[in-house]
C-alpha positions in Angstrom: -2.0 7.9 -14.6 -0.3 5.1 -16.5 -2.0 1.9 -17.6 -0.5 0.0 -14.7 -3.2 1.2 -12.5 -6.0 0.1 -14.8 -8.0 -2.9 -13.6 -8.1 -6.0 -15.7 -11.7 -6.0 -17.0 -11.9 -9.8 -17.3 -10.6 -10.5 -13.8 -12.5 -10.4 -10.6 -10.9 -8.5 -7.7 -8.0 -10.4 -6.3 -8.6 -10.7 -2.6 -6.0 -9.2 -0.2 -4.0 -11.9 1.5 -5.9 -12.4 4.7 -2.7 -12.1 6.8 -2.0 -8.6 5.5 -5.4 -7.1 5.7 -6.6 -5.3 8.8 -9.0 -7.3 10.9 -12.3 -5.7 10.1 -14.7 -8.3 11.4 -17.2 -7.2 14.0 -15.6 -6.8 17.5 -17.0 -8.6 20.5 -17.5 -6.6 23.7 -14.5 -8.3 25.2 -12.3 -7.4 22.2 -13.6 -3.8 22.4 -12.8 -3.5 26.1 -9.3 -4.9 25.4 -8.8 -2.2 22.8 -10.0 0.5 25.2 -7.7 -0.9 27.9 -4.8 -0.7 25.5 -5.9 2.7 24.1 -5.6 1.1 20.7 -5.5 3.8 18.0 -6.0 1.1 15.4 -9.6 0.7 16.5 -10.5 4.3 16.3 -13.3 4.6 13.8 -14.4 1.0 14.3 -16.5 1.7 17.5 -16.9 4.2 20.4 -17.4 3.5 24.1 -19.8 5.3 26.4 -19.5 5.7 30.2 -22.8 5.6 32.1 -21.4 7.6 35.1 -20.3 10.5 33.0 -22.7 10.4 30.1 -19.8 10.8 27.7 -18.6 8.6 24.7 -15.0 8.4 23.5 -12.7 6.9 21.0 -10.9 3.6 22.0 -7.6 5.6 22.2 -9.0 8.4 24.4 -6.3 9.3 27.0 -8.9 10.2 29.7 -9.0 8.3 33.0 -10.0 4.6 32.5 -13.6 3.9 33.4 -14.8 0.8 35.2 -15.8 -2.0 32.9 -19.3 -2.4 34.3 -20.1 1.3 33.4 -19.0 1.0 29.8 -21.2 0.4 26.7 -20.0 0.0 23.1 -21.6 1.5 20.0 -20.7 1.0 16.3 -21.0 4.7 15.5 -21.0 8.1 17.3 -24.6 8.6 16.0 -25.7 5.5 17.8 -24.1 6.7 21.1 -25.7 10.1 20.8 -29.1 8.5 20.1 -28.7 6.6 23.4 -28.2 10.0 25.2 -24.4 10.3 25.4 -22.4 13.4 24.4 -19.0 13.5 22.7 -15.8 13.7 24.7 -14.2 17.1 24.2 -10.8 15.7 24.6 -10.7 13.0 21.9 -13.6 14.4 19.8 -14.9 11.0 18.6 -17.6 12.6 16.4 -15.0 14.1 14.2 -12.9 12.4 11.5 -9.5 11.7 12.8 -6.1 11.8 11.0 -6.0 8.0 11.6 -9.3 7.5 9.7 -8.0 9.6 6.8 -4.8 7.7 6.7 -6.6 4.4 6.8 -8.8 5.4 3.8 -5.7 6.6 1.9 -3.9 3.3 2.4 -7.0 1.3 1.7 -7.4 3.0 -1.7 -3.7 2.2 -2.4 -4.2 -1.4 -1.5 -7.2 -1.6 -3.9 -5.1 -0.1 -6.7 -2.4 -2.7 -6.1 -4.9 -5.6 -6.1 -6.6 -4.4 -9.3 -3.6 -3.4 -11.3 -2.7 -5.6 -14.3 1.0 -5.0 -13.7 2.6 -3.9 -10.4 2.3 -0.1 -10.1 5.4 1.9 -9.1 5.8 3.7 -5.8 5.4 7.0 -7.6 2.2 6.0 -9.4 0.6 4.8 -6.1 1.7 8.0 -4.3 0.3 10.2 -7.0 -3.0 8.2 -7.0 -3.6 9.0 -3.3 -2.2 12.6 -3.4 1.0 12.1 -1.4 4.7 12.4 -2.1 6.4 9.0 -2.6 8.5 9.4 0.6 5.4 10.3 2.7 3.3 7.6 1.1 5.9 4.9 1.7 6.3 5.9 5.4 2.5 6.1 5.9 1.9 2.8 4.2 4.4 1.0 6.3 3.3 2.7 9.5 -0.3 1.6 8.8 0.1 -2.0 7.6 3.5 -2.8 9.0 4.9 -3.8 5.5 6.2 -1.7 2.6 4.2 -1.1 -0.6 6.6 -3.4 -2.4 6.1 -6.2 0.1 2.3 -5.8 -0.1 2.5 -5.9 -3.9 4.6 -9.1 -3.8 2.1 -10.7 -1.5 -0.7 -9.9 -3.9 1.2 -11.3 -6.8 2.1 -14.4 -4.8 -1.6 -15.0 -4.0 -2.5 -14.6 -7.7 0.2 -17.1 -8.7 -1.2 -19.7 -6.2 -4.7 -19.3 -7.6 -3.5 -19.2 -11.3 -1.3 -22.4 -10.9 -4.5 -24.3 -9.8 -6.5 -23.2 -12.8 -4.3 -22.3 -15.8 -2.8 -24.6 -18.3 0.9 -23.8 -18.0 3.2 -22.4 -15.3 4.4 -19.7 -17.7 0.8 -18.5 -18.3 0.1 -18.5 -14.5 3.2 -16.3 -13.8 2.4 -13.9 -16.7 -1.2 -13.4 -15.6 -0.1 -12.8 -12.1 2.1 -9.8 -13.2 5.5 -11.4 -13.3 7.5 -10.0 -16.3 10.3 -12.4 -15.7 9.8 -16.0 -14.5 13.3 -16.2 -13.2 12.5 -13.7 -10.5 9.7 -15.9 -9.2 11.5 -19.2 -9.5 14.3 -17.7 -7.3 11.8 -17.5 -4.4 9.4 -20.2 -5.3 10.2 -22.5 -2.4 9.6 -19.7 0.1 6.3 -18.8 -1.5 4.9 -22.2 -2.5 7.0 -24.6 -0.4 7.9 -26.4 -3.6 8.6 -25.8 -7.3 5.8 -24.2 -9.3 5.5 -27.4 -11.4 5.0 -29.5 -8.2 2.5 -27.0 -6.8 0.5 -27.0 -10.1 0.4 -30.8 -9.9 -1.0 -30.6 -6.4 2.3 -31.3 -4.7 2.6 -34.8 -6.2 6.3 -34.5 -6.6 6.9 -33.1 -3.1 8.0 -35.9 -0.9 7.2 -35.6 2.9 8.9 -38.0 5.2 7.5 -38.4 8.7 8.0 -40.5 11.8 6.5 -40.8 15.3 8.0 -40.3 18.7 6.9 -40.2 22.3 7.5 -37.3 24.7 6.2 -36.1 28.0 3.3 -34.5 26.3 2.1 -37.6 24.5 2.8 -38.7 20.9 4.7 -36.5 18.5 4.9 -36.5 14.7 7.8 -34.9 12.9 7.6 -34.4 9.1 10.2 -32.9 6.8 10.7 -32.1 3.1 14.0 -31.9 1.3 14.2 -28.3 2.6 13.8 -29.0 6.3 11.3 -29.7 9.1 7.8 -28.9 7.7 5.6 -30.0 10.6 5.8 -30.9 14.3 2.5 -32.2 15.6 1.4 -33.2 19.1 -1.4 -35.6 19.9 -2.9 -38.4 21.9 -2.5 -41.2 19.3 -0.7 -42.0 16.1 -3.7 -42.5 13.8 -5.0 -39.0 14.6 -1.6 -37.5 13.9 -1.2 -39.5 10.7 -4.6 -38.2 9.6 -3.6 -34.6 10.4 -0.4 -34.8 8.3 -2.3 -36.2 5.4 -4.7 -33.3 5.7 -1.8 -30.8 5.8 -0.1 -32.2 2.7 -3.0 -33.8 0.7 -1.2 -34.4 -2.6 2.3 -35.0 -1.4 4.1 -38.3 -1.4 4.0 -39.3 2.3 6.7 -41.6 3.5 5.9 -42.9 6.9 8.2 -44.4 9.6 11.5 -43.7 7.8 14.1 -45.2 10.1 16.7 -42.7 8.9 14.5 -40.1 10.4 14.7 -41.2 14.0 17.7 -38.9 14.8 15.7 -35.8 13.7 12.7 -37.0 15.8 14.9 -37.3 18.8 16.2 -33.8 18.4 12.6 -32.4 18.3 11.6 -34.6 21.3 14.5 -33.0 23.2 13.0 -29.6 22.6 9.9 -30.7 24.4 11.5 -32.4 27.3 14.4 -29.9 27.6 12.9 -26.6 26.7 16.1 -24.6 27.2 17.6 -26.3 24.2 18.0 -24.0 21.2 16.0 -25.4 18.2 18.9 -25.6 15.7 17.0 -27.3 12.9 16.6 -26.7 9.2 13.0 -25.6 8.6 10.6 -25.6 5.7 8.3 -22.8 6.8 5.3 -22.3 4.6 3.0 -19.4 5.1 2.0 -15.9 4.0 4.3 -12.9 4.5 2.5 -11.8 7.6 2.5 -15.3 9.1 6.2 -15.7 8.6 6.8 -12.3 10.3 4.8 -13.4 13.3 6.6 -16.8 13.5 10.0 -15.0 13.3 8.9 -12.8 16.2 7.8 -15.8 18.2 11.2 -17.4 17.8 12.7 -14.3 19.5 10.6 -14.8 22.7 13.1 -16.4 25.2 12.3 -19.7 26.9 10.8 -19.1 30.4 9.0 -15.9 29.3 5.8 -15.0 27.6 4.5 -12.3 25.3 1.0 -11.0 24.6 -0.6 -11.1 21.2 -0.6 -7.3 21.3 3.1 -7.3 22.1 3.9 -9.5 19.1 1.7 -7.3 16.9 3.6 -4.3 18.1 7.0 -6.0 17.5 6.2 -6.6 13.8 4.9 -3.1 13.3 1.2 -4.0 13.2 -0.1 -2.8 16.6 -3.8 -3.1 15.6 -3.4 -6.7 14.4 -3.4 -8.7 17.7 -6.3 -10.9 16.4 -4.4 -11.6 13.2 -1.4 -12.6 15.3 -3.6 -15.0 17.1 -4.7 -16.5 13.8 -1.1 -16.8 12.7 -0.3 -18.7 15.9 -3.2 -21.0 15.3 -1.8 -21.7 11.8 1.6 -22.7 13.1 2.5 -26.3 12.0 5.7 -26.5 14.0 4.9 -27.1 17.6 7.6 -26.0 20.1 10.0 -25.2 17.3 8.1 -22.1 16.6 7.0 -21.4 20.2 3.4 -20.1 19.8 2.8 -21.6 23.3 4.7 -18.5 24.7 2.0 -16.1 23.6 -0.8 -15.2 26.1 -3.7 -12.9 26.5 -3.2 -9.3 27.6 -4.3 -10.3 31.2 -1.7 -13.1 31.3 -4.2 -15.9 30.9 -3.4 -18.8 28.5 -5.7 -18.9 25.5 -6.3 -21.5 22.8 -3.5 -23.7 21.6 -3.7 -25.9 18.5 -2.5 -29.0 20.5 -4.5 -28.3 23.7 -4.3 -25.7 26.4 -3.1 -28.4 28.9 0.0 -28.9 26.7 0.5 -25.2 26.4 0.4 -24.8 30.2 2.8 -27.6 30.7 5.3 -26.2 28.2 5.2 -22.7 29.7 5.6 -24.0 33.3 8.4 -26.3 32.3 10.3 -23.5 30.5 9.9 -21.2 33.5 11.2 -23.9 35.9 14.1 -24.7 33.6 15.1 -21.1 33.2 14.9 -20.5 37.0 17.1 -23.6 37.6 19.6 -22.4 35.1 19.8 -19.0 36.8 20.4 -20.6 40.2 23.3 -22.6 38.7 24.9 -19.5 37.4 
């Protein structure tokens, strides 16, 4: 194995970008039941469920007939279920290691190698390290995480750059330590990764001007903020001081320019999106987020007005069927209310869940869009 896979001895382990890591936090009973209800293979190995009426425990993905919720108990491990007196299902064999478990361990090892490498390892080096052919490794990696090894490697390097720019003396040093052999390659995509130039990011965003102005819509007050790239935030609220405080929190070191009169036309276009939800949001955007968040937000923009999609459906659409909770977190991180329509995402049972700007506003947006779509159909 080449030196590219050797960890840097003086560096601590670079954390995986949270948006790209599998959600491994302890599951609640409701989340477990939701996984069982969907027969979610991504949760196999994380827990098992036992049915009191049959005395059998199964994997979440077991294809057997669905049990009633009141008869189901969840256990962290097969051993715990057996200690409680349950026996393993002969159909899904939950006490045996599954191919899904082995694949997850393989990809997890590859991710650790990427995170610890001093310079980005090649596809061949990663494949050899986990004992697979390059083609099979690439296909397995993407099927498991929803992104290619190259995209994952780029996200790790981007995360390192952000950390290094905050602590190192020069931009060049920060890029070199993050594994970029050529600074030109990073500068070409710096606005997408950082939302500004590396120099501005290192200075805490001091050179990044953010103009904003207020408006009023049927959902209350609205604040629209934009950089030179495009609209960077659309916030809804009950009063202007609270919205002004929120924009200052989102861009703590930027030069904030309030109540710019030349901005009124852009505010009016955004207000129209709220009050006329069938309007297409044809606006230049400055979307700042991780690779995973941007993929979620792109998927949200494909959900038509008047319809809704579940968190699980969005996760499936971006190739991460086990990442419904991570999708929910990406929705909560959305700064562009209505423009990126996270209000169109609902729970698997169709119920409205949390919304950054209040569930009442989410309900109003969904109902208004449904009514506008129905009226449009009647006219045609």
